[in-house]
C-alpha positions in Angstrom: -28.3 21.5 -37.9 -31.9 20.3 -39.0 -33.0 16.7 -38.3 -35.3 15.2 -41.1 -38.2 13.4 -40.1 -38.6 9.5 -41.2 -40.7 9.0 -44.4 -40.9 9.2 -48.1 -40.5 12.8 -49.9 -40.8 14.3 -53.1 -39.3 17.8 -53.8 -38.4 19.7 -57.1 -34.7 20.4 -57.2 -32.7 21.9 -60.2 -36.2 21.8 -62.1 -36.2 18.1 -61.5 -38.7 16.0 -59.1 -36.5 14.3 -56.8 -37.8 11.5 -54.4 -35.8 10.8 -51.1 -36.1 8.5 -48.3 -35.4 9.1 -44.6 -34.7 6.3 -41.8 -32.7 5.8 -39.0 -31.2 8.0 -36.1 -28.1 9.6 -35.4 -26.0 12.1 -37.8 -27.4 12.8 -40.9 -26.0 11.2 -43.9 -27.2 11.6 -47.5 -26.7 8.4 -49.6 -26.5 8.3 -53.4 -27.2 4.9 -55.0 -25.4 3.1 -57.7 -26.4 2.9 -61.5 -27.3 5.3 -63.3 -30.5 4.1 -63.3 -30.9 2.4 -59.7 -32.4 3.9 -56.4 -32.5 3.2 -52.8 -35.4 0.8 -52.8 -33.0 -2.0 -54.0 -30.3 -1.7 -51.3 -30.7 -3.4 -47.7 -29.8 -1.8 -44.5 -25.8 -1.9 -45.0 -25.0 -3.9 -41.9 -27.5 -2.1 -40.0 -26.0 1.4 -40.8 -29.1 3.2 -39.9 -28.9 2.1 -36.4 -26.3 4.9 -35.7 -27.1 7.5 -38.7 -30.2 9.1 -40.1 -29.9 8.0 -43.6 -31.4 10.3 -46.5 -31.6 8.0 -49.6 -31.9 10.3 -52.7 -33.5 8.6 -55.7 -31.3 10.2 -58.5 -32.8 12.0 -61.4 -34.3 9.8 -63.8 -34.2 6.6 -61.4 -36.8 5.1 -59.0 -39.2 7.2 -57.9 -37.6 10.7 -59.1 -38.8 12.3 -62.2 -36.5 12.5 -65.5 -34.1 15.7 -66.4 -34.4 17.9 -69.0 -32.1 18.0 -71.9 -30.3 14.7 -70.8 -28.8 16.4 -68.0 -27.2 13.3 -66.5 -23.4 14.2 -65.9 -21.9 13.8 -62.5 -22.1 17.6 -61.8 -25.5 17.5 -62.6 -26.1 14.8 -60.0 -24.1 16.5 -57.4 -25.8 19.6 -57.7 -29.0 17.7 -56.8 -27.3 16.6 -53.6 -26.4 20.1 -52.6 -29.7 21.0 -53.3 -31.3 18.6 -51.4 -28.7 19.4 -48.5 -29.9 23.0 -48.7 -33.5 22.2 -49.2 -33.3 20.1 -45.6 -31.3 22.7 -44.1 -28.3 20.4 -43.4 -24.8 22.1 -42.5 -22.4 19.4 -43.3 -23.9 15.9 -43.3 -21.9 12.9 -44.2 -22.2 11.7 -47.7 -21.9 8.2 -48.9 -22.3 6.9 -52.5 -21.7 3.5 -54.1 -20.9 2.4 -57.5 -21.8 5.3 -59.7 -23.0 6.9 -56.4 -19.5 7.0 -55.2 -18.6 8.9 -58.4 -21.3 11.4 -57.8 -20.2 11.6 -54.0 -16.8 12.2 -55.1 -17.9 15.0 -57.7 -20.0 16.9 -54.6 -17.1 16.5 -52.5 -14.7 18.2 -55.2 -17.5 20.8 -55.9 -19.0 21.7 -52.9 -15.9 20.7 -50.3 -17.5 22.8 -47.4 -20.9 21.1 -47.6 -19.9 17.7 -46.1 -18.3 16.4 -42.9 -17.2 13.1 -44.1 -17.2 11.1 -47.2 -18.0 7.5 -47.4 -17.1 5.4 -50.8 -18.3 2.1 -51.3 -17.7 -0.3 -54.4 -16.7 2.6 -56.8 -14.1 4.3 -59.0 -12.7 7.7 -59.5 -12.8 7.5 -63.1 -14.6 5.4 -65.8 -13.7 7.8 -68.9 -12.6 5.7 -72.1 -12.3 2.5 -70.3 -16.3 1.9 -70.4 -16.5 3.5 -73.5 -14.4 0.9 -75.2 -14.5 -2.0 -73.0 -14.1 -4.6 -76.1 -10.7 -2.9 -76.9 -9.4 -2.5 -73.0 -9.6 -6.4 -72.8 -7.7 -7.6 -75.7 
């Protein structure tokens, strides 16, 4: 398995300019932020997790330092395919994948769609489904 070098990078994946950051040392973990619309610049050290893993923090399409997606391609499978394309680009066999909030939903989609592309799945402050509840919040609280 390749070991990414610490730094800031840009690459075109699935026709979208994607920015990612690498820091830390140890086994590689691809981290997907919450949002949509958030990116890795706003998160802290997650209790010093980068002391024991190499974090590859993706700025999701349309967020942070990444470019927008053509045709409003912002569904969970679109985000998950970017994670897979980044994994392949970095020549990672089975990294750890972590997602929080909306990124946790992306990570679940990734694990479902690409089950042989990760070694572990870490979910933080997320949900398995947001469907109708978020589309009609007023009706849900009555």
